[in-house]
N, C-alpha and C positions, 0 to 999 in steps of 0.2 A: 504493499500500498505505500500511497504518497500522502504526505502531510503537508498541507501549505502553511508555512509559519510566516508568511508576510502579514504585516499588520494592517489595518486601515490606514495608519500615516503612511507606510511605504506605497499602498495602492495610491493614496493622493498623491505623493511625491512622483509616481510614475506618470499620473494624469499630467501634474503639472510640467514634467518633463517634455512630455509629448506636445503639450501647448506650446511651451518655448520653442521646440523644433519648427512646429507648424508656423509659427510667427516669424521665425528666422528666415525660412523657406520663402513665406509671403513676402516678407521685406525685400529679399534678394530678388524675388520676380518682379516685383512692383518698381524697384529702382532701376531695372533695365529698360523699362517701357519709355519709350520716347516721350509720352504723354506726361509722365512725373517728373521729367528731367528738371523742371524749374523749381520742384518741392526740395524743401530740406529734409534730412533724414528724419528729424522729429516728426515732421507732419506725416510721412510715410509710415513711421512707427505708431503715431495715433491711428491711422487708418486701420493697421493690422491689428492694434489691441481693442478698438472700439468697435468695429463692426466684424461680421461673421464669415466664417469660413463655411460654406454650404456643399452638401454632396447631393448628388442625384444618380440615379440608376439610369441604365439605356431605356430610351423611349419617354422619359419623364420631360415635361414641360418646363423651362426655366422662366420664361416669359410669355405672354399671350399677346399677340397683336391687338391693337386698339385699347389695351390697360394704359393706364397713365402710371408710369414708373416713378418711385421714390427713390431708386438705387441704380447704380451702375455696376458691372460685374468685369473681372479679369478672370480669365480661365486660366487655373492653375495645373489641372492635370485633365487629360480627356480631350473630346472633340465633340462639337455641336453642330446641327444643322440649321440653317437660317430657312425659315419655311415663310411662304407668302400664298395667298389665295391663288388657285389655279388661273393664269391670264386667260386661258381658252374658255373660261365661263364654267367649266366642269367643276363638280363638287370636289372638295378636298384642297390639301396644301400642297405645294411642290417646294423641293428644295433649290434655292437659288445660290447658296454657298455653303461652304463648311468652316468653321472656326477652330482653331488650334490652340493649345496652351499659349498663353502671353496675350491673347486678343482680348480686347476690350469690347464689349457690346453694352447697349442700353444707355450709352452716355448722353445722347441728344434728349431722350425723355427725362432723365434724371436732372439735367442741367436745365431744361426749358418748361418742364411739365407738359411736352407735347406727347399725344399717345405714342405707344410703341408701333412702330413701322412694320415689325416682323414678329413672328413668334420663334422662339429659339428652343431647340429640342436635342436632350443628351443622345449622343450616338452610341456612347460607350458610357464607363463610369466617369463621372465628371465631378471636379471639384472646382468651385468659384470662390474667389474672394469679393464678397459684397462691398461695395462703397456707397454708404447712405446719402441722401440727400443733405442731412445736417451735418455730416463729415466734410463734404465737399464745400457746403457753405461756410464751415469754420474756416476752412483752409483757404478758400478763395476770395471770399467777401473782402477782406483788406489787402489783398495782394493783386492790385491791377495787373502787375507784370505777369503774374502766373496765370491770371484769367486770360490775358491777351495770347500768351503762349500756349495755353490750352485751346483756345479758339483756333490759333495759326495752325496747329497739328491737326485740329478736327477739319479744317478746311482744306488741308493738304489731304487727308483722307477721304473727303467728300469729292474733291477733284480726281482722285485715282478711280472713282466710282464712275463719273460722269465728266464730260469735257467742260472746264470751267476756264474763262478768261482771266487776265490779271483783275479786271474789276470785278468780276464776279466773285472771285476768290476774296478780295478785299470786302465786299459787300457782305458775303457770308460770314466773315470773320467779325466784322461790326455788328451784323445782325445778331449773331451768336452771343457776343459780349452783352448786347443789350438784353436780350432775353435772359441770360444768366443772371444779370443784375436784377432784372424785375423777380424772377424767381426767387433769388436769395434775399430780396428785400420783402417780398411777401412772407418767406419763411420765418424771418428775423421778428415780424410784427404780429405772427400768428401764435 
């Protein structure tokens, strides 16, 4: 027979150590993402410590098109399908892209309160770092440079999806900063 001599304290220590490893890994992955390049280490640490790591099984929906999002997400492990209604008018959803580890999704909805433009479904086991609107607001509200950098990166990503002229890119950046400011101001006074 095997006797488990671990105490409740040692089990708690194991859980705390696992949490520390998760936080460290989340921090390392977020630090490597261009969107967070303008943030201080302490700001990324705050995201990791205050927001959740979420786990999904194959086929589970992470976000649903049309919902208003209060968070954005970074894929830490696994891959997800980006699904939209079938353009042919047939029922059901069609996959238009796959997102891999290190990819951010849900950012426009989280930053501007716009409805989600697609559904995201786990292809396999997926772990995502949630970044809540409150956390985004606390980091960006008083950091115009970070907000502008965030908008610039987002405009570049949008331009990669569809052709943007220089004027359209600038207009997108300014519009995004304006919508972010409105969203954060509303959050601050709610």
